[in-house]
N, C-alpha and C positions, 0 to 999 in steps of 0.2 A: 218657634223654630228649633229644629233639631240639628245641631251641628255635631259632626263627627270629631272625636278627639284626635288630635295630631300626634302621631307616634314620634318619639324622639329619634333623630338620625344617629346612626352609629358614628362615633367619633374616636378615631385612633390617636393615641398620644404618640409623641416622638419615639418613646421606648417601644410602644406597640408596633409601630411601623418597622423599627429595626428588627424586632423579634420575628415579625411576619416575613420580612425580606430574607432574613437568615434562614428561616425554615424552608422557604421556597428555593433558595439558592443551594442549600446543602446537598440535595441529590445531584445537582449539576456539578458541583465541586468534586464530589465523590466519584462520579462517572469520569470526569476529566482526569483525575488522579489515577484511576484504574487503567484507563486507556494509555496514559502517558507512561506508566510503569510496566504494564503487562500486555496490553492490547496490541496485537500485530507484531509483537516481538518474537524472535526465534527462541525456541526452547531446546534445551539440550536433551538428547536421548541417551539411553544407556548403551547404545551400540558402540562397539570398539572398531577402530579403523577409520580411514578417511576416504572421502569421495575424491576421485581424481578425474580430470577431464582431459580430453584431447584438445590441444590448442593448435590453431592455424594462424599463419601470418598472412595478412592481406597483401596481395601483390599489386603493383601499380596498375591502375585502370580497372581493377576488379571491383565488382559491386557485390552487395550482400545477396542479391538474387542469383548471380552467377555462382557464388560460393555455396548457396543452398542447393543449386542444381548439381554441383560437383560432389557434395558430401552425402546427399540423399536423392539420387536421381529418380527413385520410384515414389518418393513422398511429394505431397502437395507443397510447392515452394513457399506459398503463403504461410503455411504452418511452420515450416523450417525457419523462415525469416523471423516470424513472431517469437519462436522459441529462442533463437540466438539473441534477438534484441532483449528479451526478458532476462535471460541468463547473464548477459553481459551488462545489464542495466544501461542500455543505450537510450538516448533521447529519441532516436528515430533510426532510419535505415541507412544513414550516412556513415561511411567508414573511411578511414585514411590508409594509404599504403604504409606498410610496416606495422600496422596495428595488430596486436595479438588478440585473438578471440577464442573464448572457450566454446567448444561444441557440445551441445546436449548429448548425454550418454546414448540415447536411443539412435543417434545418427553417427556415433563413433564407429570407426572401422575396427 
């Protein structure tokens, strides 16, 4: 009878598992560090001067949609609302009377 020799199984020691895990995790740690320190962050430019925005104060009963129609009557109000929400870092389209909102420059008068 011909029996095939059994090949030995690979056996990792505790130290080998630590080294293998470290090598596998290292690119993830480097990527996380990169994104935490630089990814998505604002970078300074060499331009001199500051950007100024026109601000409006929300009147009682006024909605963001009404405001968009007032400041840019010829533009699509959906785009104007989205730009105001983004610029002012609002959670949604809800605004309060007395709230000051920055108006994107393309809609400033």
